[in-house]
C-alpha positions in Angstrom: 80.3 31.6 53.7 77.3 32.9 51.7 77.8 33.2 48.1 76.0 36.0 46.2 73.8 34.9 43.3 75.4 35.9 40.0 74.0 39.1 38.7 71.8 38.9 35.6 73.4 40.7 32.7 71.7 44.0 32.0 69.4 44.0 29.1 70.9 45.8 26.1 69.2 49.2 25.4 66.6 48.9 22.7 65.8 51.9 20.6 62.0 52.7 20.6 60.2 51.8 17.5 58.9 54.9 15.7 55.3 54.6 14.6 54.6 57.3 12.1 50.8 57.1 12.5 50.8 57.5 16.3 53.6 60.2 16.2 51.5 62.2 13.7 48.4 61.8 16.0 50.4 63.0 19.0 51.7 66.0 17.0 48.2 67.0 16.1 46.9 66.8 19.7 49.9 68.9 20.9 49.1 71.5 18.3 45.5 71.6 19.4 46.5 72.0 23.0 49.5 74.3 22.7 48.3 76.6 19.9 44.5 76.5 20.4 44.5 75.1 16.8 41.6 73.2 15.3 42.2 69.6 14.3 40.4 70.1 11.0 43.1 72.7 10.1 46.1 71.0 11.7 45.5 67.5 10.4 45.4 67.9 6.6 48.9 69.4 6.2 50.3 66.8 8.6 48.8 64.0 6.5 49.9 65.6 3.3 53.5 65.8 4.5 53.3 62.2 5.8 52.1 61.0 2.4 55.0 62.8 0.6 57.8 61.9 3.1 56.8 58.7 4.8 54.8 56.8 2.2 51.6 57.1 4.2 48.8 54.9 2.7 45.1 55.5 2.9 44.7 53.2 5.9 47.4 55.0 7.8 45.7 58.3 7.2 42.4 56.8 8.3 43.9 55.5 11.5 45.6 58.7 12.3 42.4 60.7 11.7 40.4 58.3 13.9 43.0 58.5 16.7 42.9 62.3 16.7 39.2 62.9 16.4 38.2 60.0 18.6 40.5 61.2 21.3 39.3 64.8 21.2 35.6 63.8 21.1 36.0 61.4 24.1 38.5 63.6 26.0 36.1 64.2 29.0 35.4 60.5 29.4 39.0 59.5 29.1 40.1 62.2 31.6 37.7 60.7 34.1 39.0 57.2 33.6 42.7 58.3 33.6 42.1 60.3 36.8 40.9 57.1 38.5 44.1 55.4 37.5 46.7 57.9 38.7 47.7 59.0 42.2 47.6 62.8 41.6 45.2 65.4 40.1 45.3 65.5 36.3 46.4 69.1 36.4 49.7 67.8 37.9 50.3 65.5 35.0 52.3 67.0 32.1 50.0 67.8 29.1 52.1 65.7 26.6 51.9 62.7 29.0 48.1 63.2 29.2 47.9 63.3 25.4 49.8 59.9 25.1 47.5 58.5 27.8 44.4 59.7 26.1 45.5 58.3 22.8 46.2 55.0 24.5 42.8 55.1 26.3 41.0 55.7 23.0 42.8 52.7 21.4 41.8 50.5 24.4 38.2 51.7 24.9 37.1 53.2 21.6 38.6 51.0 18.8 39.0 47.4 17.9 42.8 47.4 18.4 43.7 44.5 20.7 44.6 45.6 24.2 48.1 44.3 24.2 48.8 46.1 20.9 47.2 49.3 22.1 49.3 49.3 25.3 52.5 48.3 23.5 52.1 50.9 20.7 51.4 53.6 23.3 54.4 52.8 25.4 56.6 52.9 22.4 55.2 56.3 21.4 55.9 57.5 25.0 59.5 56.3 24.7 59.9 58.3 21.5 58.2 61.5 22.5 58.6 61.5 26.3 61.5 59.3 27.2 61.9 56.0 29.1 61.0 57.3 32.5 57.6 58.7 31.7 57.0 55.7 29.3 57.0 53.5 32.4 54.3 55.7 34.0 52.3 55.5 30.8 52.7 51.7 30.8 51.4 51.4 34.4 48.4 53.6 33.8 47.3 52.0 30.6 47.6 48.5 32.1 45.1 49.6 34.7 42.8 51.0 32.1 43.0 47.8 30.1 41.6 45.8 33.0 38.0 47.0 32.2 35.9 47.8 29.1 34.3 51.2 28.5 30.9 50.3 30.0 32.5 49.0 33.2 34.6 52.1 33.5 31.6 54.4 33.0 29.8 52.6 35.8 32.7 53.4 38.1 33.5 57.0 37.2 30.1 58.5 36.2 27.7 59.5 38.9 24.3 57.8 38.8 21.8 59.5 36.5 19.2 59.8 39.3 21.7 61.6 41.6 23.1 64.1 39.1 21.7 63.8 35.5 23.8 66.5 34.0 27.1 65.3 35.5 26.2 61.7 34.5 25.6 62.8 30.9 28.7 64.9 30.9 31.0 62.0 31.8 29.3 59.3 29.7 29.0 61.4 26.6 32.1 63.6 27.0 30.6 67.1 27.0 31.3 69.8 29.6 28.5 70.0 32.1 27.5 73.5 31.1 27.2 72.4 27.4 25.0 69.5 28.4 22.8 71.9 30.3 22.6 74.5 27.5 21.8 71.9 24.8 19.2 70.3 27.0 17.5 73.6 27.6 17.5 74.3 23.8 16.3 70.9 22.9 13.7 70.4 25.6 12.1 67.0 26.3 13.4 64.1 28.4 16.5 62.0 28.7 16.2 60.1 25.3 16.4 63.3 23.2 19.5 64.8 24.9 21.3 61.4 24.9 20.6 61.0 21.2 22.0 64.5 20.6 25.1 64.0 22.6 25.8 60.7 20.9 25.3 62.3 17.5 27.9 65.0 18.5 30.4 62.1 19.1 29.8 60.5 15.7 32.0 61.2 12.6 30.0 63.5 10.4 29.4 62.8 6.7 31.1 65.0 4.2 28.5 66.8 2.1 29.0 68.6 -1.2 27.0 71.4 -2.7 26.5 71.6 -6.5 26.3 75.4 -7.0 23.2 76.0 -9.2 24.0 77.1 -12.7 27.5 75.9 -12.4 27.3 72.2 -11.5 24.6 69.6 -10.9 24.2 66.8 -8.4 24.1 64.4 -11.3 27.6 65.5 -12.4 28.9 65.1 -8.9 27.4 61.6 -8.3 28.6 60.5 -11.7 32.1 61.7 -11.0 32.2 60.0 -7.6 30.6 56.8 -8.7 27.4 55.1 -7.4 29.1 53.7 -4.3 30.7 57.0 -3.2 28.0 59.6 -3.9 24.6 59.6 -2.3 21.7 62.2 -2.7 21.3 64.8 0.0 18.6 64.3 2.5 17.0 67.7 2.3 18.8 70.1 0.0 18.3 69.8 -3.8 21.9 70.8 -4.3 23.5 68.3 -1.9 25.5 65.1 -2.5 26.7 63.1 0.5 30.0 61.2 0.3 30.3 57.7 1.6 33.5 56.7 3.2 36.4 56.8 0.7 35.0 59.7 -1.3 37.5 62.4 -1.9 36.1 65.9 -2.6 39.4 67.3 -3.8 39.6 64.8 -6.6 36.5 66.2 -8.4 36.9 68.7 -11.2 33.8 70.6 -10.1 35.3 71.2 -6.6 38.7 72.2 -7.9 37.1 74.6 -10.3 34.8 76.2 -7.6 31.6 75.0 -9.3 30.9 72.8 -6.2 32.2 72.8 -2.7 32.1 71.1 0.7 29.1 72.5 2.7 26.9 71.0 5.4 23.3 70.5 4.4 22.1 72.7 7.3 24.2 75.5 5.9 22.7 74.9 2.5 19.2 75.0 3.8 19.7 78.3 5.5 20.9 80.0 2.3 18.1 78.3 0.2 15.4 79.4 2.7 16.5 83.0 2.6 16.6 83.0 -1.2 13.1 81.5 -1.5 11.4 83.6 1.1 8.4 85.4 -0.5 9.2 89.0 -1.4 7.1 91.8 -2.9 8.8 94.4 -5.1 12.4 94.3 -6.5 14.7 91.4 -5.9 17.9 92.7 -7.3 20.4 93.3 -4.5 21.5 90.7 -1.9 23.9 91.0 1.0 25.8 88.4 2.9 26.9 90.4 6.0 29.2 87.8 7.6 30.5 86.0 4.5 33.7 84.3 5.6 34.9 81.7 4.7 32.5 81.8 1.8 30.4 78.7 1.6 27.0 80.3 2.0 28.1 83.3 0.0 29.0 81.1 -3.0 25.6 79.4 -2.9 23.8 82.7 -2.5 25.8 84.2 -5.4 24.8 81.3 -7.6 21.1 81.5 -6.6 21.2 85.3 -7.1 22.8 84.9 -10.6 19.9 82.7 -11.7 17.5 85.6 -11.0 19.7 88.4 -12.4 20.4 89.7 -8.9 23.8 90.8 -7.5 25.5 89.8 -4.2 27.6 91.9 -2.0 29.7 89.6 0.3 31.1 91.4 3.4 33.7 90.0 5.8 35.5 91.9 8.5 38.8 90.0 8.5 40.8 90.6 5.3 42.3 87.1 5.2 38.8 85.6 5.5 37.6 88.1 2.8 40.2 86.6 0.5 38.7 83.1 1.2 35.3 84.5 0.2 36.8 85.9 -3.1 38.3 82.5 -3.8 34.9 80.8 -3.1 33.0 83.2 -5.4 35.6 83.2 -8.3 33.9 82.3 -11.5 30.4 83.0 -10.4 28.4 84.0 -13.6 26.4 86.7 -12.0 27.6 90.1 -10.6 29.1 90.1 -7.1 31.5 92.1 -5.0 33.6 91.1 -2.0 34.4 93.8 0.6 36.4 93.7 3.8 34.2 95.7 6.1 32.6 95.7 9.6 28.9 94.8 9.4 28.2 96.7 12.6 29.6 99.9 11.0 28.4 99.4 7.4 29.7 101.4 4.5 26.4 101.1 2.6 23.3 103.3 2.6 20.4 102.0 4.8 17.6 100.3 2.9 20.0 99.3 0.1 19.2 95.6 -0.1 16.3 93.2 -0.8 17.6 90.2 0.9 20.2 90.1 3.7 21.9 87.1 5.5 23.9 87.4 8.7 25.4 84.1 9.8 26.9 85.6 13.0 30.0 84.6 14.9 29.0 82.3 17.8 30.1 79.7 20.2 30.0 77.0 17.5 28.1 74.5 19.8 26.2 73.4 16.7 29.3 72.0 15.0 30.8 69.9 17.8 30.9 66.9 15.4 33.3 68.7 13.2 35.2 70.7 15.8 35.2 68.4 18.9 37.9 70.4 20.6 35.6 73.5 20.7 33.5 71.9 23.5 36.6 72.0 25.8 37.8 75.4 24.7 34.5 77.4 25.1 33.4 78.8 28.4 29.9 80.1 29.4 31.3 83.6 29.7 32.2 83.5 26.0 28.5 83.9 25.2 28.6 87.3 26.9 31.4 88.3 24.6 29.4 87.3 21.5 26.1 88.8 22.6 26.7 92.5 21.7 28.2 91.6 18.3 25.3 89.3 17.4 22.7 91.9 18.3 24.7 94.6 16.5 24.9 92.6 13.3 21.2 91.7 13.3 20.2 95.3 14.0 22.4 96.6 11.2 21.1 93.9 8.8 17.5 95.1 9.5 18.6 98.6 8.7 20.4 97.5 5.5 17.3 95.9 4.0 14.5 98.0 2.4 11.0 98.0 3.9 9.4 94.8 2.8 12.8 93.1 2.4 13.9 89.9 4.1 16.6 89.3 6.7 17.9 85.9 7.7 19.6 85.6 11.1 21.6 82.4 11.3 24.0 80.9 13.7 25.7 77.5 14.1 24.6 77.2 17.7 21.4 76.0 19.4 22.1 77.9 22.6 19.0 80.0 23.4 21.2 83.0 24.3 22.5 83.0 20.7 19.3 82.3 18.9 15.8 83.4 20.0 17.1 85.7 22.7 19.1 87.7 20.2 16.2 88.1 17.8 13.7 89.0 20.5 16.0 91.6 22.1 16.6 93.4 18.7 12.9 93.4 17.8 11.9 94.7 21.3 14.7 97.4 21.4 16.7 95.9 24.2 20.2 97.3 24.1 19.5 99.6 21.2 16.7 101.2 19.1 13.9 98.8 18.1 13.6 97.9 14.5 10.1 97.1 13.2 9.9 93.7 11.6 7.7 90.6 11.5 8.6 87.0 11.7 8.3 84.8 8.6 7.6 81.1 9.2 10.9 79.5 8.1 9.5 76.0 8.3 7.6 76.4 5.1 10.8 77.2 3.3 12.4 73.8 4.2 9.9 71.5 2.5 10.2 67.8 3.4 12.4 68.5 6.5 10.7 67.0 9.5 10.8 67.9 13.2 11.2 71.7 12.7 9.4 72.6 16.0 6.7 75.1 16.6 8.2 77.9 14.5 8.3 80.5 13.2 12.1 80.0 13.5 13.9 76.8 12.7 16.4 74.8 14.7 18.2 71.9 13.0 19.8 69.1 14.9 22.5 66.5 14.2 20.5 63.6 15.7 17.2 64.5 13.9 18.4 65.9 10.6 22.0 64.7 10.2 23.1 68.4 9.9 25.0 70.8 12.1 22.7 72.4 14.7 22.0 75.5 12.5 19.5 78.1 13.6 17.5 80.4 11.3 15.1 83.2 11.9 13.6 85.0 8.9 12.3 88.6 9.4 10.5 91.0 7.1 11.2 94.7 7.8 7.9 96.5 8.1 9.0 100.1 8.7 
């Protein structure tokens, strides 16, 4: 008579360990996916709440930030790797499960966290936020991913460069193929340049401060930060770069609005417009797309030093309030108005200098908003085009004959830069406005690699700035 082997006693149920850092990172990714939120807006309040309620330390906040931004930047690469490890199309995997898998993949392939710890922590996260059943699926997939390092995976999942260069770059550098194509067209040149640019898009950007002239100095900011935390700007005379660990909000000058956080490329655009040679009066300046207020605050400070006034215009009332906050305390005369720059309330020819930093795809700021690369579509450019041309056309009408207009955009896409300016000057889509180009390169002294002119395109990999574009135009009739 066969005797059955005694049954092993069932393992007692173990509650999953709650890891506040990884739970916070998961919540941030879900907000980005579900609400089309931006990580740079979602993460700060989550971190603030965690510090208040969970005793988050600086290292916890740093890890949570790295997990969120690193996962978003490398999402395309991780999706390709995860797809090779599951038995169904990714669209059939629930988005919350994909978020946990991507967080795990980033820990395995993009950080120095040991593999066993990365898998274990991710499975525990899955048990907390997904349940035991789906946690087993997460465990199986991550164990497959852990079998290879990133380079080995890229050899497996990315097509060879010689067979499909754009798709290869898309997978290796985690940008949608259409974005790779657009950036390559704008940049020109060979493989090295585009790879350098795509790699720069995946790096954590420096935080840069602006000392608003007449209100604060770079010396004051560096002294307040300390020698180890504050570094001189590369190009702007008003810039201070923060090393890791510097906290802008801790500075009196920032809290009082005498200084602010502003990319150096954005500073250079405002400075170039302010310094463009001008005959005749120089008393009235206009920022026609002023929200959220960084350039407007710098322009207002520069205008005040010359006795000029600034009118800052923003269509959306809530963004106009942000502009008011940014300009509060400026010593010179200024006014903030909620108005549509394509249907202006002012008399044509009213201003001496006009800046329009137009709404755009944001492809020049992918370092700061990595999720934008996955959110934007090529057809979005068609939606922006009429607005960009309308704003530039009205800006040229707003300035007096002999006055200066700066057309700026945080995108290097040719459809949002040169094409807009040329269409307006040639009367495509509306009446032509007579204006001449000004060589903007001369107004960025010391900045290298500015191209053939007369317009300027800044680049993350060449200048350490966002990919800001600037065209300067003088109205001639």
